[in-house]
C-alpha positions in Angstrom: 2.4 15.2 -14.2 2.4 13.7 -17.7 4.9 11.0 -18.4 5.7 12.0 -22.0 7.8 9.0 -22.7 5.0 6.7 -21.8 2.6 8.7 -24.0 5.1 8.4 -26.8 5.5 4.6 -26.5 1.7 4.3 -27.2 2.2 5.8 -30.7 3.1 3.7 -33.8 6.6 5.2 -34.0 7.1 4.7 -30.3 6.1 1.1 -30.5 8.5 0.5 -33.4 11.4 2.1 -31.5 10.6 0.1 -28.3 10.5 -3.1 -30.3 13.7 -2.5 -32.3 15.8 -0.9 -29.6 14.6 -2.8 -26.6 13.5 0.3 -24.8 11.2 0.2 -21.7 7.6 -0.3 -22.7 5.4 0.7 -19.7 1.8 -0.5 -19.9 -0.8 2.1 -18.8 -2.2 1.0 -15.4 -6.0 1.0 -14.9 -7.1 2.6 -11.7 -10.2 2.1 -9.7 -13.4 3.7 -11.0 -16.7 3.8 -9.1 -18.9 0.9 -10.0 -16.0 -1.2 -11.3 -15.7 -4.9 -10.5 -13.1 -6.1 -8.1 -11.6 -8.3 -10.8 -12.7 -8.1 -14.4 -11.8 -11.3 -16.0 -11.1 -15.0 -15.4 -9.3 -16.1 -12.2 -7.4 -19.4 -11.9 -7.1 -20.7 -8.4 -4.6 -23.4 -7.1 -3.5 -24.7 -3.8 -1.4 -27.2 -1.9 -4.0 -29.5 -0.5 -7.4 -28.4 0.8 -7.2 -25.8 3.6 -9.5 -23.4 5.5 -7.6 -20.6 3.8 -8.2 -22.0 0.4 -11.9 -22.3 1.1 -12.1 -18.7 2.3 -10.3 -17.5 -0.9 -12.7 -19.4 -3.1 -15.7 -18.0 -1.1 -14.4 -14.5 -1.7 -13.9 -15.1 -5.4 -17.6 -16.2 -5.6 -18.7 -13.2 -3.6 -17.0 -10.7 -5.9 -18.5 -12.4 -8.9 -15.2 -13.6 -10.3 -15.3 -16.2 -13.1 -12.8 -18.5 -11.5 -11.7 -22.0 -12.1 -9.4 -24.4 -10.2 -6.5 -25.7 -12.2 -4.9 -29.0 -11.4 -1.2 -28.8 -11.2 0.3 -28.7 -14.7 -3.0 -28.3 -16.4 -4.1 -25.0 -18.0 -6.2 -24.2 -21.0 -4.2 -22.7 -23.9 -7.2 -20.4 -24.7 -7.5 -19.0 -21.2 -6.4 -15.4 -20.6 -6.7 -15.1 -16.8 -6.9 -11.7 -15.2 -5.6 -13.2 -11.9 -3.8 -16.2 -10.6 -4.4 -16.9 -6.9 -2.4 -19.7 -5.1 -3.0 -20.9 -1.6 0.4 -22.1 -0.3 -0.5 -22.3 3.4 -0.5 -26.1 3.0 3.3 -26.1 2.3 4.7 -28.1 5.2 8.2 -28.7 3.8 10.4 -27.6 1.0 9.2 -30.6 -1.0 5.9 -28.8 -1.4 7.5 -25.9 -3.1 7.5 -27.8 -6.4 3.8 -27.2 -6.5 4.6 -23.5 -7.3 6.4 -24.4 -10.5 3.8 -27.0 -11.5 0.9 -24.5 -11.1 2.4 -21.3 -12.4 4.7 -22.4 -15.3 1.9 -23.5 -17.7 -0.3 -20.5 -17.2 2.0 -17.5 -16.3 2.5 -16.5 -19.9 -1.2 -16.3 -20.4 -1.8 -13.7 -17.7 -3.7 -10.7 -19.0 -2.5 -7.1 -19.1 -2.5 -5.5 -15.7 -3.1 -9.0 -14.3 -2.8 -10.0 -10.6 -0.8 -12.8 -9.0 -1.4 -13.4 -5.3 0.2 -16.1 -3.2 -1.2 -16.7 0.2 1.1 -18.3 2.7 1.4 -19.0 6.5 3.3 -16.4 8.6 6.7 -18.1 8.8 7.4 -17.1 12.5 4.1 -18.8 13.4 4.8 -22.1 11.6 4.1 -25.4 13.2 7.6 -26.8 12.5 11.0 -25.7 11.3 10.4 -27.4 8.0 7.2 -25.4 7.5 8.9 -22.2 8.4 11.6 -22.7 5.9 9.1 -23.5 3.1 6.9 -20.5 3.9 9.8 -18.1 4.0 10.9 -19.3 0.6 7.7 -17.8 -0.8 9.1 -14.3 -0.6 11.9 -15.1 -3.0 9.4 -16.7 -5.4 7.0 -13.8 -5.4 9.6 -11.0 -5.6 11.3 -12.7 -8.5 8.1 -13.5 -10.4 7.1 -9.9 -10.0 10.2 -9.0 -12.1 9.2 -11.6 -14.8 5.6 -10.7 -15.5 4.9 -8.1 -18.1 2.3 -5.7 -19.3 1.5 -4.0 -16.0 0.9 -7.2 -14.0 1.7 -7.3 -10.3 2.7 -10.1 -7.9 2.2 -9.9 -4.1 2.4 -12.3 -1.2 0.0 -12.4 1.8 1.1 -14.1 4.9 -1.8 -15.2 7.2 -1.5 -16.3 10.8 -3.1 -19.6 11.8 -6.9 -19.1 12.1 -6.7 -15.8 10.3 -8.5 -17.0 7.1 -11.6 -15.0 8.1 -9.4 -11.8 8.0 -8.4 -12.2 4.3 -11.3 -10.4 2.6 -10.3 -6.7 2.6 -6.7 -7.6 1.7 -7.5 -9.8 -1.2 -10.1 -7.3 -2.5 -7.3 -4.7 -2.4 -4.7 -6.8 -4.2 -7.1 -8.2 -6.8 -8.5 -4.8 -7.7 -7.1 -1.8 -9.7 -6.7 -0.1 -6.3 -3.3 -1.9 -6.0 -2.1 -0.9 -9.4 1.3 0.3 -8.2 1.8 -2.1 -5.3 4.1 -4.9 -6.6 6.5 -7.4 -5.1 5.1 -6.7 -1.6 4.5 -8.9 1.5 1.5 -8.2 3.7 1.0 -9.9 7.0 -2.4 -10.6 8.5 -3.0 -11.6 12.1 -6.2 -12.5 14.0 -8.6 -9.8 15.0 -12.3 -9.1 15.5 -14.4 -10.0 12.4 -15.7 -6.7 11.1 -18.0 -6.6 8.2 -18.1 -3.4 6.1 -19.9 -2.3 2.9 -17.2 -2.7 0.2 -18.6 0.4 -1.5 -18.5 2.6 1.6 -16.1 0.8 4.0 -15.3 3.9 6.0 -18.9 5.1 6.6 -19.2 6.7 10.0 -15.4 7.0 10.4 -13.6 10.3 11.3 -10.3 10.6 9.6 -7.5 13.1 10.3 -5.1 13.7 7.4 -2.0 16.0 7.9 -0.5 17.7 4.9 -3.9 17.5 3.2 -3.7 20.6 1.0 -1.8 19.2 -2.0 -0.5 16.2 -3.8 -0.6 12.9 -2.0 -2.4 14.4 1.0 -5.2 15.8 -1.1 -5.5 12.4 -2.8 -5.7 10.7 0.6 -8.5 13.0 1.7 -10.4 12.5 -1.5 -10.1 8.7 -1.4 -11.1 8.4 2.3 -14.1 10.6 1.7 -15.0 8.5 -1.3 -15.1 5.5 0.9 -17.4 7.2 3.4 -15.1 8.9 5.9 -15.5 12.4 7.3 -12.2 14.1 6.8 -10.3 16.6 9.0 -7.7 18.2 6.8 -4.7 19.6 8.5 -2.1 21.9 6.9 0.0 25.0 7.6 -1.7 28.4 7.5 0.2 29.4 4.3 -1.7 26.6 2.5 -5.1 27.7 3.7 -6.5 28.4 0.2 -5.5 25.0 -1.1 -6.7 23.2 2.0 -10.1 25.0 1.8 -10.5 23.7 -1.8 -9.8 20.1 -0.7 -12.3 20.3 2.2 -14.9 22.0 0.1 -14.7 19.1 -2.3 -14.7 16.2 0.2 -16.6 17.7 3.2 -15.5 17.5 6.8 -13.5 20.3 8.5 -10.2 22.0 8.2 -7.5 22.7 10.8 -4.8 25.2 10.1 -1.9 24.0 12.1 1.9 23.5 12.1 2.3 19.9 13.2 5.6 20.8 14.9 4.0 23.4 17.2 4.3 22.6 20.9 0.5 22.5 21.3 -0.2 20.6 18.0 -1.2 17.4 19.7 -3.6 19.1 22.1 -5.1 21.3 19.3 -5.6 18.3 17.1 -7.4 16.3 19.8 -9.5 19.3 20.8 -10.6 19.9 17.2 -11.5 16.3 16.6 -13.5 16.0 19.8 -15.3 19.3 19.5 -16.3 19.0 15.9 -16.6 15.3 15.4 -16.7 13.6 18.8 -13.3 11.9 18.3 -11.1 10.1 15.7 -11.1 6.7 14.1 -8.3 7.1 11.5 -5.1 9.2 11.7 -2.9 9.6 8.6 0.5 11.2 9.2 1.2 12.5 5.7 2.8 15.9 6.3 6.4 15.8 5.3 9.2 18.0 3.9 12.6 17.5 2.3 15.7 19.5 2.8 18.3 17.7 0.8 22.0 18.1 1.4 24.9 15.8 1.8 25.7 15.3 5.5 29.0 17.1 5.2 27.2 20.2 4.0 24.1 20.0 6.2 23.3 22.6 8.8 21.8 21.7 12.1 18.6 23.6 11.4 18.1 21.8 8.1 18.5 18.4 9.9 16.2 19.3 12.7 13.4 20.7 10.5 13.0 17.4 8.6 13.1 15.3 11.7 10.6 17.6 13.4 8.0 17.5 10.7 8.4 13.9 9.4 9.0 12.0 12.6 8.8 13.8 15.9 5.4 15.4 15.1 3.8 12.0 14.2 5.4 10.5 17.3 4.1 13.3 19.6 0.6 13.5 18.1 0.1 9.8 18.1 1.1 9.5 21.7 -1.2 12.3 22.8 -4.2 11.1 20.8 -3.8 7.7 22.4 -3.3 9.0 25.9 -6.2 11.5 25.7 -8.6 8.9 24.2 -9.3 11.1 21.2 -8.4 8.1 19.0 -11.1 5.6 19.6 -10.5 1.9 20.3 -10.7 -0.1 17.0 -9.1 2.8 15.1 -6.2 3.0 12.7 -3.0 4.9 12.5 -1.1 5.1 9.2 2.3 6.7 8.7 3.8 7.8 5.4 7.4 6.5 5.2 9.4 6.2 2.0 11.6 3.8 0.1 14.4 6.2 1.1 13.8 5.1 4.7 14.4 1.5 3.6 17.2 1.8 1.2 18.7 5.2 2.0 19.4 7.9 -0.6 22.3 10.1 -1.5 21.9 13.6 -0.1 18.9 12.5 2.1 20.4 11.4 5.4 17.9 13.6 7.3 14.9 12.5 5.2 15.9 8.8 5.2 16.4 8.9 9.0 13.0 10.4 9.5 11.2 7.9 7.2 13.0 5.0 8.8 11.8 6.3 12.1 8.2 6.1 10.9 8.8 2.4 10.3 10.1 2.3 13.9 7.0 4.0 15.1 4.9 1.3 13.5 7.0 -1.5 14.9 7.1 0.0 18.4 3.4 0.7 18.7 1.8 -2.3 16.9 2.0 -4.8 19.8 1.0 -2.1 22.3 -2.0 -0.9 20.4 -3.3 -4.4 19.7 -4.7 -4.4 23.3 -7.1 -1.7 22.2 -7.6 -3.2 18.7 -6.0 -0.2 17.2 -4.0 -0.9 14.0 -0.9 0.9 12.9 0.8 0.5 9.5 2.8 2.5 7.1 3.1 3.0 3.3 6.5 3.6 1.8 6.1 5.4 -1.6 8.6 5.2 -4.3 8.6 7.6 -7.3 5.2 9.2 -7.3 4.2 11.9 -9.9 3.7 15.0 -7.8 4.7 18.7 -8.0 7.8 17.8 -6.0 9.0 15.1 -8.4 8.2 17.4 -11.3 11.0 19.7 -10.1 13.6 16.8 -10.1 16.1 17.1 -12.9 15.0 15.4 -16.1 17.6 12.6 -16.1 17.1 11.7 -12.5 13.3 11.8 -12.9 13.4 9.4 -15.8 15.6 7.0 -13.9 13.2 7.2 -11.0 10.3 6.3 -13.3 11.9 3.4 -15.1 13.8 1.5 -12.3 10.9 -0.5 -11.2 9.1 -3.6 -12.5 6.2 -1.5 -13.9 8.7 1.0 -15.6 6.7 4.1 -14.7 6.0 6.5 -11.8 3.0 6.0 -9.5 0.1 8.4 -9.0 -0.9 10.0 -5.6 -4.1 7.9 -5.7 -1.9 4.8 -5.5 -0.7 5.8 -2.1 -4.2 6.9 -1.1 -5.7 3.5 -2.0 -3.2 1.6 0.1 -4.0 3.9 3.0 -7.7 3.3 2.5 -7.1 -0.5 2.7 -5.2 -0.1 6.0 -8.0 2.2 7.3 -10.9 -0.2 6.5 -12.3 -1.6 9.8 -12.5 -4.9 7.9 -8.7 -4.9 7.9 -8.8 -5.7 11.6 -6.0 -8.2 11.4 -3.7 -6.0 9.3 -1.2 -4.3 11.7 2.5 -3.7 11.9 2.9 -3.7 8.1 5.1 -1.4 6.0 4.0 -1.7 2.3 5.9 -0.1 -0.4 3.9 1.7 -3.2 6.7 1.8 -5.7 6.0 -0.6 -8.6 8.6 -2.9 -7.1 11.4 -0.5 -7.3 15.0 -1.8 -7.5 15.8 0.4 -4.5 15.0 -1.1 -1.1 14.0 -4.6 0.0 
């Protein structure tokens, strides 16, 4: 859907009104295009001391061909217009070290280019070597979330926590956050643990993978199928029989196979596994995207309305995941991705059923992550905010405009933004990325 306000602000009259009236001025966000560089512009790197993590970051920057320089604290060229600022804070051992954040960022943050990237890499606080280190590392969340609200012109700020000895797991995550693929991911915290070192071709990271996507006929689901196929996966698209024509169009475009199925059916788990094994020999990626809304305030909500939303959004993913694991249809080393919502984090008026189901998806991730680690299966979730879809196009105008503007990027996201985040989770090179819930919301004011 077109954001007419954003289009208007690109006109001379729109720019004049924005400037004189102090109106929101959303910057168009570049998205990933085939053949694009991971980061197109200078990168400034800083650190607290010399660490293995810092060395790994610099090696990655060289590998992606970034024109990067290291900046001594408090030193930055007035002529430099960096596209990204990357800071290794894993060396922060106490709160005294937090002063390095101000000394590095203050001189250069105003020079950050349009749609720039700020990435801070820290040590997972719960795995800190001392209470002093844990305190200092936890403080990084407040810093990055606040800086994300200060930067302008479509720039984003994100924090990556790495476990000790997880520096070799950073590549897929840093590639994602540096690139246009993370255009609408802002103010987020990603956690990386240890895992097997898996090398993939960055242009086809999902080559040879079989991916199941529910709710694949339209909107976000169609974008997920398209993006996973772009990255090399063979897609099994799942949707209800009444969406057969739309699903066929998606599968015709991306290849793979289609499965007409109501995910709430009693035999849905068995039929899903049977289709995957018969047609593709099994599964590597499962994306639980199918979802519905039936909005009513709780006082006016019927039991069938409550049950329908819980059945589709939560109970079906729970049952299907359990069976795919039990049957072995989901292979070891695979990935499960749930689609939650910021409503599941912050709640929403008139959406007690929806918010309950989407919070439950987060519970599914948290419950399964430690259990699946034994089979090197990852489980994560995305939590979209306001995404431009047919559903949000039907939202009343005033509510729609509020949804678009109450985030740091002052605009709605696109279905591809959710899909790109899922593709990052699905990448076998993200072997250390599990148990995460990442919002795709432009750092919405709703939620944590």
